[in-house]
N, C-alpha and C positions, 0 to 999 in steps of 0.2 A: 898701491892699490892692487895691482896684478899679483904682486908677491904675496899680499895678504890673502887673496882669493885662492892662490895655489896652496897656501898653508891650510886654509879651511878645507879644500877638497882633499888634501893629503890626510888630514885628520879624520875626515869622514870615511875615506877608503880604509884606513887602518882600523877604525871602529867596526866597519863591516867585516873586514877580514877576521878580527877578533871574534865577532859573533859567529862567523862561519866555523872557526876553529873549535869554539866551545860546543857548537851544535853537532859537529862531526864526531866520529868514533876516534878515540886515541889509537895511534899506530905503533907506539913503542912505550918503554918504561917512563921516559921523560914526559911524554904527553899525558900518560896516565897519571903521573904524580901531579902535573899541572891541573888536571881535572879534579883530583882529590883536594888539592889546595883551594880550588875555586869553590869547593863544597864544604870547606871548613877545616880541612886537615891542618894541624899546626905542629904536632910533636915529631913528625917524620921528615927526615932530610934526604932520604934516598929510597928509590923503589927498584926492585929487581923482579923481572918476570921469570917464572919457572914453568916446568912441565910436570911437576910433582903432583899427582892426583891424590895422594894420601893427605897432604896438607895444602888446601887450596889458598888460604890466606893466613899469614902469620906475620908477626913483627917482633923484633928484638932490638932494644936500644933505639938507634936512629934509623934503622932500616926496615922497610915494609916489603914482604915477599908475597907476590900475587900470581896465581896461575894465569898463563897467557890468555886463556879462554875468557877471562873477565875484561879483556879489551873490548869485546863486543857486547858487554852487559849494558842494560839500560841505566839511565841516571839513578833510578831508585835503588839499584843494586850497588852502584858506586857510592851513593849516600850511606847505604848500610855498612859498607867497608869503612867509611870515615867514622861512622858511629861505633863500629867495633873497636876502633883504635881510640877514639876520643870520648867514648861513653863514660859518663860520670858514675853510673850505678851498674851493678851486676845485671839488673833487669834490662837496662838499655843495651848492654853488650850481648845478652842472650837473645833479645829480639832481633838485633842486627845479625847475629850468627845464624839464626833460623832463615832469615831472608837470603843471606849469602849462600847457604847450602842448598836452598830451594832452587836457585838458578841453575839451569842445566847447561853445563859447559860442553860445547861441541868442539872436538879436536879431530883432525884427520887420523884415521887409523893406519898406522904404519905396520910394517911386518913385525910379527911377534918376536921379541928377543928373550922371552922367558926361557930359562934353562930347563932342560928335560932331565927326568930322573934316569940314572944309568940302569941298564937291565939288571945288573947284579944288586942294585938297591931296591928294585921293584917290590920284593916281598916286604921290606920295611915300610915303604910307602903305602902298601895295601893295609898293613897293620895299623899304621897311623890313621888311615882313612876310616877304619872300623872304630877307632877310639874317637875320632871326630864325630861319628854318628852317635856313639854312646854319650859323649859329653853334651852334644846338642840336645839329646832327649833329657838328660839328667839336670842340666844347668840352664838351658834356654828354652825349655818346653817345646823342643823340636822346631823352633821358629827360624833357625838359620838355614840358609840354602846349602845344598851339597856343593862343595868346591873341591877342586883338585888339591891334594896334599902330597907334595913331592919332597924328595931328599936332595939337598943341594951340596955339592962338593966344592962349589965356588966360595961359599961363605967362609970367611976367615975371622971376621971381628964381630959377627952377630950369631946369636943362638937360633933365631928364627925370624921370619918376616911374613907379613900379610900384604899382598898386593891388591889394591882396591879394584873393584869391578869397573870396567870401562865399556864403552859402546861396542857391542858384539863380542865381548870377552868377559868371562865370569871372574870373580875374585879368586885368589889362590893363596895357599899357605905353603911356605917352605920351611923345612927344619934342617939345620946344619948337620951334615954327616960327621964333622969334627966334634960337634957338641954331643951327638949320640955316642961316639967312640970314647970320648974323654970323660963324660959326666954320667953316662948311663941312661937307661930307658925311663926311669922314674922322673928324672929331671927333664928329659925330652918331652914327656907327657905334660909336665908343668908348663913348658914353653909352648906346646900345642894349644893348651887352654888359654894362655896369655894371648896368643895370636887370634884365637876365637873371639876374645873380647874385642879386639880390633875389628874383626869381621862384623860383630854385633854393632859396633859404632858405625861402620860403613853402611850396613843394611837398614839402620834406623835413622839415617841422615845426620849423624853427628860427626864432628871433625874427628879424624883419626889421630889421636894424640895420647899423652899420658896424664891428662888433666883430671879434674875432680870427678867427672862422670866415669872415666876409665877406672880410677882408683876405687870408686864405690862399687862398680860392677865386678872388679877383680876380687874384692873382699866378699862380695855376695856369692861368687862361684867357688870361693875357697882357696884363692892363690894370693901370693904376695904381689902388690902392685909393681914393685921394682923387680928388675932382673935378679936372679938368684946367683949369678956367677959374676966374677970380678971383671973389671975392665979388660979389654982384649977379647971379650966374648959377650958383649952386651946385647940383650934382647932389644929388638926394635919394636 
């Protein structure tokens, strides 16, 4: 009899603990994956936390990648992430995507690690900034914000890159110095416009990717959606 009562009390304690765990915020990738599974996630077997603000939620194959800021998201946002993965229709996934992007991810601001344009490259950066202003007026009706456009000597495998705006720091476009040197000014301007489409995605609350919305906007502004140069110098 005593043994049976101990068993009952043990089961009750475990149930209470389970309830507490479900009600609390996930603390790591494993707990977040358990939360998603409790909300109906089926097709994903692994979860990885990232700090990439350009792509907040993505999945490929069996792995889901989620920005660490979503650990603190409310249940309805976690449900939206599950719907983004498991949604049966495009409308379901789009609705989930809007809810995911609408959640404001709070991350501590560390020291800026962005590369600075070298003094000898400053005239090129200034010229690119003028073209950013011109392209903004011609292709985006002046709707994009003014952002720093710098020349990067670190980039070896990319033609250019857009860094998303973050708390207390604006977005930024970087163009590879090697790209300018090897491929010329015209193609560097093509890359600049490519990165401005990413800026448009960021400022209009869309995921920063090369998906359907990106391709449609790229064609609208008159550029090829894909990078114009071969692997080893792929536009991000």
